[in-house]
ChimeraX commands (.cxc) that place a marker at each C-alpha (Angstrom):
marker #1 position -62.54,-46.56,50.18 radius 0.5
marker #1 position -60.47,-43.67,51.51 radius 0.5
marker #1 position -61.31,-42.20,54.87 radius 0.5
marker #1 position -61.74,-38.46,55.08 radius 0.5
marker #1 position -60.35,-36.69,58.06 radius 0.5
marker #1 position -62.81,-34.38,59.76 radius 0.5
marker #1 position -60.24,-31.60,59.66 radius 0.5
marker #1 position -59.96,-32.00,55.89 radius 0.5
marker #1 position -63.72,-31.99,55.29 radius 0.5
marker #1 position -65.65,-28.74,55.37 radius 0.5
marker #1 position -68.14,-29.96,58.03 radius 0.5
marker #1 position -67.32,-28.87,61.57 radius 0.5
marker #1 position -67.71,-31.44,64.33 radius 0.5
marker #1 position -70.84,-31.14,66.46 radius 0.5
marker #1 position -68.90,-29.84,69.45 radius 0.5
marker #1 position -66.73,-27.56,67.29 radius 0.5
marker #1 position -69.61,-25.36,66.07 radius 0.5
marker #1 position -69.11,-21.63,66.03 radius 0.5
marker #1 position -69.88,-20.30,69.48 radius 0.5
marker #1 position -71.58,-16.94,69.69 radius 0.5
marker #1 position -70.00,-14.84,72.42 radius 0.5
marker #1 position -72.21,-14.02,75.38 radius 0.5
marker #1 position -73.04,-10.36,75.69 radius 0.5
marker #1 position -71.60,-9.07,78.97 radius 0.5
marker #1 position -74.98,-7.68,80.05 radius 0.5
marker #1 position -76.70,-11.03,79.43 radius 0.5
marker #1 position -74.04,-12.85,81.44 radius 0.5
marker #1 position -74.42,-10.33,84.29 radius 0.5
marker #1 position -78.21,-10.77,84.16 radius 0.5
marker #1 position -77.95,-14.57,84.43 radius 0.5
marker #1 position -75.50,-14.31,87.34 radius 0.5
marker #1 position -77.64,-11.67,89.10 radius 0.5
marker #1 position -80.81,-13.75,88.58 radius 0.5
marker #1 position -79.05,-16.67,90.27 radius 0.5
marker #1 position -77.75,-14.52,93.12 radius 0.5
marker #1 position -74.23,-15.36,91.88 radius 0.5
marker #1 position -74.78,-18.92,93.13 radius 0.5
marker #1 position -75.23,-22.30,91.51 radius 0.5
marker #1 position -78.91,-22.65,90.58 radius 0.5
marker #1 position -79.10,-26.30,91.66 radius 0.5
marker #1 position -81.15,-25.86,94.87 radius 0.5
marker #1 position -79.16,-28.28,97.04 radius 0.5
marker #1 position -75.75,-26.90,96.02 radius 0.5
marker #1 position -73.90,-25.40,99.01 radius 0.5
marker #1 position -71.20,-23.67,96.98 radius 0.5
marker #1 position -71.42,-19.89,96.49 radius 0.5
marker #1 position -70.04,-17.52,93.85 radius 0.5
marker #1 position -67.65,-19.00,91.21 radius 0.5
marker #1 position -70.39,-19.96,88.73 radius 0.5
marker #1 position -70.20,-20.89,85.05 radius 0.5
marker #1 position -72.90,-20.09,82.51 radius 0.5
marker #1 position -74.35,-23.23,80.89 radius 0.5
marker #1 position -76.52,-23.55,77.76 radius 0.5
marker #1 position -79.44,-25.76,78.82 radius 0.5
marker #1 position -80.29,-27.11,75.37 radius 0.5
marker #1 position -76.62,-27.68,74.51 radius 0.5
marker #1 position -76.74,-25.28,71.55 radius 0.5
marker #1 position -73.94,-22.80,72.15 radius 0.5
marker #1 position -75.43,-20.42,69.59 radius 0.5
marker #1 position -78.74,-20.10,71.50 radius 0.5
marker #1 position -77.90,-17.23,73.87 radius 0.5
marker #1 position -81.27,-16.30,75.36 radius 0.5
marker #1 position -81.74,-15.78,79.09 radius 0.5
marker #1 position -84.22,-18.67,79.22 radius 0.5
marker #1 position -81.58,-21.05,77.85 radius 0.5
marker #1 position -78.77,-19.96,80.18 radius 0.5
marker #1 position -78.27,-21.12,83.75 radius 0.5
marker #1 position -75.59,-20.40,86.35 radius 0.5
marker #1 position -73.92,-23.58,87.64 radius 0.5
marker #1 position -70.94,-24.28,89.86 radius 0.5
marker #1 position -68.07,-26.04,88.04 radius 0.5
marker #1 position -69.08,-29.42,89.48 radius 0.5
marker #1 position -72.72,-29.22,88.34 radius 0.5
marker #1 position -71.58,-27.71,85.03 radius 0.5
marker #1 position -69.47,-30.83,84.36 radius 0.5
marker #1 position -72.39,-33.06,85.40 radius 0.5
marker #1 position -74.70,-31.21,82.99 radius 0.5
marker #1 position -72.24,-31.69,80.11 radius 0.5
marker #1 position -71.94,-35.41,80.90 radius 0.5
marker #1 position -75.73,-35.75,80.86 radius 0.5
marker #1 position -75.93,-36.55,84.59 radius 0.5
marker #1 position -78.42,-33.69,85.08 radius 0.5
marker #1 position -81.39,-33.86,82.71 radius 0.5
marker #1 position -82.20,-30.78,80.63 radius 0.5
marker #1 position -85.75,-30.67,82.03 radius 0.5
marker #1 position -84.30,-30.35,85.54 radius 0.5
marker #1 position -82.09,-27.48,84.43 radius 0.5
marker #1 position -85.14,-25.77,82.91 radius 0.5
marker #1 position -87.00,-26.27,86.20 radius 0.5
marker #1 position -84.09,-24.85,88.21 radius 0.5
marker #1 position -83.92,-21.94,85.78 radius 0.5
marker #1 position -87.58,-21.09,86.24 radius 0.5
marker #1 position -86.90,-20.31,89.87 radius 0.5
marker #1 position -90.49,-21.13,90.73 radius 0.5
marker #1 position -92.13,-19.38,93.69 radius 0.5
marker #1 position -91.94,-22.70,95.57 radius 0.5
marker #1 position -88.15,-22.84,95.11 radius 0.5
marker #1 position -87.81,-19.22,96.19 radius 0.5
marker #1 position -90.00,-19.80,99.26 radius 0.5
marker #1 position -87.96,-22.88,100.18 radius 0.5
marker #1 position -84.73,-20.88,99.98 radius 0.5
marker #1 position -86.24,-18.14,102.17 radius 0.5
marker #1 position -87.62,-20.56,104.76 radius 0.5
marker #1 position -84.50,-22.74,104.89 radius 0.5
marker #1 position -81.59,-20.39,104.14 radius 0.5
marker #1 position -79.19,-22.46,106.22 radius 0.5
marker #1 position -79.52,-25.40,103.80 radius 0.5
marker #1 position -77.94,-23.55,100.88 radius 0.5
marker #1 position -74.88,-21.96,102.47 radius 0.5
marker #1 position -71.69,-23.03,104.16 radius 0.5
marker #1 position -70.40,-26.52,104.69 radius 0.5
marker #1 position -71.45,-29.54,102.64 radius 0.5
marker #1 position -72.26,-31.30,105.94 radius 0.5
marker #1 position -75.99,-30.73,106.72 radius 0.5
marker #1 position -75.44,-30.77,110.50 radius 0.5
marker #1 position -72.75,-28.10,110.25 radius 0.5
marker #1 position -74.96,-26.02,107.92 radius 0.5
marker #1 position -77.82,-26.20,110.40 radius 0.5
marker #1 position -75.61,-25.20,113.32 radius 0.5
marker #1 position -73.92,-22.44,111.30 radius 0.5
marker #1 position -77.23,-20.66,110.62 radius 0.5
marker #1 position -78.16,-17.82,112.93 radius 0.5
marker #1 position -80.50,-18.94,115.70 radius 0.5
marker #1 position -82.90,-16.08,114.90 radius 0.5
marker #1 position -83.29,-17.31,111.35 radius 0.5
marker #1 position -83.87,-20.88,112.54 radius 0.5
marker #1 position -86.49,-19.80,115.06 radius 0.5
marker #1 position -88.21,-17.70,112.39 radius 0.5
marker #1 position -88.30,-20.75,110.11 radius 0.5
marker #1 position -89.71,-22.94,112.88 radius 0.5
marker #1 position -92.34,-20.29,113.71 radius 0.5
marker #1 position -93.43,-20.01,110.07 radius 0.5
marker #1 position -93.69,-23.80,109.74 radius 0.5
marker #1 position -95.76,-24.04,112.93 radius 0.5
marker #1 position -98.01,-21.23,111.74 radius 0.5
marker #1 position -98.53,-22.94,108.37 radius 0.5
marker #1 position -99.31,-26.23,110.14 radius 0.5
marker #1 position -101.82,-24.50,112.43 radius 0.5
marker #1 position -103.48,-22.78,109.47 radius 0.5
marker #1 position -103.73,-26.14,107.69 radius 0.5
marker #1 position -105.38,-27.74,110.73 radius 0.5
marker #1 position -107.87,-24.88,111.04 radius 0.5
marker #1 position -108.71,-25.09,107.35 radius 0.5
marker #1 position -109.16,-28.87,107.56 radius 0.5
marker #1 position -111.45,-28.52,110.59 radius 0.5
marker #1 position -113.49,-25.87,108.80 radius 0.5
marker #1 position -113.82,-28.05,105.68 radius 0.5
marker #1 position -114.95,-31.06,107.75 radius 0.5
marker #1 position -117.61,-28.99,109.55 radius 0.5
marker #1 position -119.04,-27.76,106.26 radius 0.5
marker #1 position -119.46,-31.34,104.97 radius 0.5
marker #1 position -121.33,-32.49,108.10 radius 0.5
marker link #1:1,2 radius 0.2
marker link #1:2,3 radius 0.2
marker link #1:3,4 radius 0.2
marker link #1:4,5 radius 0.2
marker link #1:5,6 radius 0.2
marker link #1:6,7 radius 0.2
marker link #1:7,8 radius 0.2
marker link #1:8,9 radius 0.2
marker link #1:9,10 radius 0.2
marker link #1:10,11 radius 0.2
marker link #1:11,12 radius 0.2
marker link #1:12,13 radius 0.2
marker link #1:13,14 radius 0.2
marker link #1:14,15 radius 0.2
marker link #1:15,16 radius 0.2
marker link #1:16,17 radius 0.2
marker link #1:17,18 radius 0.2
marker link #1:18,19 radius 0.2
marker link #1:19,20 radius 0.2
marker link #1:20,21 radius 0.2
marker link #1:21,22 radius 0.2
marker link #1:22,23 radius 0.2
marker link #1:23,24 radius 0.2
marker link #1:24,25 radius 0.2
marker link #1:25,26 radius 0.2
marker link #1:26,27 radius 0.2
marker link #1:27,28 radius 0.2
marker link #1:28,29 radius 0.2
marker link #1:29,30 radius 0.2
marker link #1:30,31 radius 0.2
marker link #1:31,32 radius 0.2
marker link #1:32,33 radius 0.2
marker link #1:33,34 radius 0.2
marker link #1:34,35 radius 0.2
marker link #1:35,36 radius 0.2
marker link #1:36,37 radius 0.2
marker link #1:37,38 radius 0.2
marker link #1:38,39 radius 0.2
marker link #1:39,40 radius 0.2
marker link #1:40,41 radius 0.2
marker link #1:41,42 radius 0.2
marker link #1:42,43 radius 0.2
marker link #1:43,44 radius 0.2
marker link #1:44,45 radius 0.2
marker link #1:45,46 radius 0.2
marker link #1:46,47 radius 0.2
marker link #1:47,48 radius 0.2
marker link #1:48,49 radius 0.2
marker link #1:49,50 radius 0.2
marker link #1:50,51 radius 0.2
marker link #1:51,52 radius 0.2
marker link #1:52,53 radius 0.2
marker link #1:53,54 radius 0.2
marker link #1:54,55 radius 0.2
marker link #1:55,56 radius 0.2
marker link #1:56,57 radius 0.2
marker link #1:57,58 radius 0.2
marker link #1:58,59 radius 0.2
marker link #1:59,60 radius 0.2
marker link #1:60,61 radius 0.2
marker link #1:61,62 radius 0.2
marker link #1:62,63 radius 0.2
marker link #1:63,64 radius 0.2
marker link #1:64,65 radius 0.2
marker link #1:65,66 radius 0.2
marker link #1:66,67 radius 0.2
marker link #1:67,68 radius 0.2
marker link #1:68,69 radius 0.2
marker link #1:69,70 radius 0.2
marker link #1:70,71 radius 0.2
marker link #1:71,72 radius 0.2
marker link #1:72,73 radius 0.2
marker link #1:73,74 radius 0.2
marker link #1:74,75 radius 0.2
marker link #1:75,76 radius 0.2
marker link #1:76,77 radius 0.2
marker link #1:77,78 radius 0.2
marker link #1:78,79 radius 0.2
marker link #1:79,80 radius 0.2
marker link #1:80,81 radius 0.2
marker link #1:81,82 radius 0.2
marker link #1:82,83 radius 0.2
marker link #1:83,84 radius 0.2
marker link #1:84,85 radius 0.2
marker link #1:85,86 radius 0.2
marker link #1:86,87 radius 0.2
marker link #1:87,88 radius 0.2
marker link #1:88,89 radius 0.2
marker link #1:89,90 radius 0.2
marker link #1:90,91 radius 0.2
marker link #1:91,92 radius 0.2
marker link #1:92,93 radius 0.2
marker link #1:93,94 radius 0.2
marker link #1:94,95 radius 0.2
marker link #1:95,96 radius 0.2
marker link #1:96,97 radius 0.2
marker link #1:97,98 radius 0.2
marker link #1:98,99 radius 0.2
marker link #1:99,100 radius 0.2
marker link #1:100,101 radius 0.2
marker link #1:101,102 radius 0.2
marker link #1:102,103 radius 0.2
marker link #1:103,104 radius 0.2
marker link #1:104,105 radius 0.2
marker link #1:105,106 radius 0.2
marker link #1:106,107 radius 0.2
marker link #1:107,108 radius 0.2
marker link #1:108,109 radius 0.2
marker link #1:109,110 radius 0.2
marker link #1:110,111 radius 0.2
marker link #1:111,112 radius 0.2
marker link #1:112,113 radius 0.2
marker link #1:113,114 radius 0.2
marker link #1:114,115 radius 0.2
marker link #1:115,116 radius 0.2
marker link #1:116,117 radius 0.2
marker link #1:117,118 radius 0.2
marker link #1:118,119 radius 0.2
marker link #1:119,120 radius 0.2
marker link #1:120,121 radius 0.2
marker link #1:121,122 radius 0.2
marker link #1:122,123 radius 0.2
marker link #1:123,124 radius 0.2
marker link #1:124,125 radius 0.2
marker link #1:125,126 radius 0.2
marker link #1:126,127 radius 0.2
marker link #1:127,128 radius 0.2
marker link #1:128,129 radius 0.2
marker link #1:129,130 radius 0.2
marker link #1:130,131 radius 0.2
marker link #1:131,132 radius 0.2
marker link #1:132,133 radius 0.2
marker link #1:133,134 radius 0.2
marker link #1:134,135 radius 0.2
marker link #1:135,136 radius 0.2
marker link #1:136,137 radius 0.2
marker link #1:137,138 radius 0.2
marker link #1:138,139 radius 0.2
marker link #1:139,140 radius 0.2
marker link #1:140,141 radius 0.2
marker link #1:141,142 radius 0.2
marker link #1:142,143 radius 0.2
marker link #1:143,144 radius 0.2
marker link #1:144,145 radius 0.2
marker link #1:145,146 radius 0.2
marker link #1:146,147 radius 0.2
marker link #1:147,148 radius 0.2
marker link #1:148,149 radius 0.2
marker link #1:149,150 radius 0.2
marker link #1:150,151 radius 0.2
marker link #1:151,152 radius 0.2
view
């Protein structure tokens, strides 16, 4: 039985499918939505982001299927080291993720070393974060006390 070379057959390889070009406005929208940063929450690297197709279909160019990733996370996504469901979750940019980034801005910028990132943050921002956390803890204690009094 003779082997057929893929190049000779009319079927394109899976990874050789026709890629639809990204519209410049869509690419700008995805980058702007991500703040021109990698959308993996723990990634400390700014700017230089690639646009990745979450479902792996390079012809599916909708904003919900595109995510901005740094080159390192982009390679990991292509190797299957980051699950597609995680990429969808990162892409949703849930209010919880946005609140976390606002409360802990020093964990997403600067050095890859957490201690250096913490020290590099402005002291005003750190004190604001501490004050908000204390306020939320106090509100939780008050609510718990109130709930216990109602049950008694």
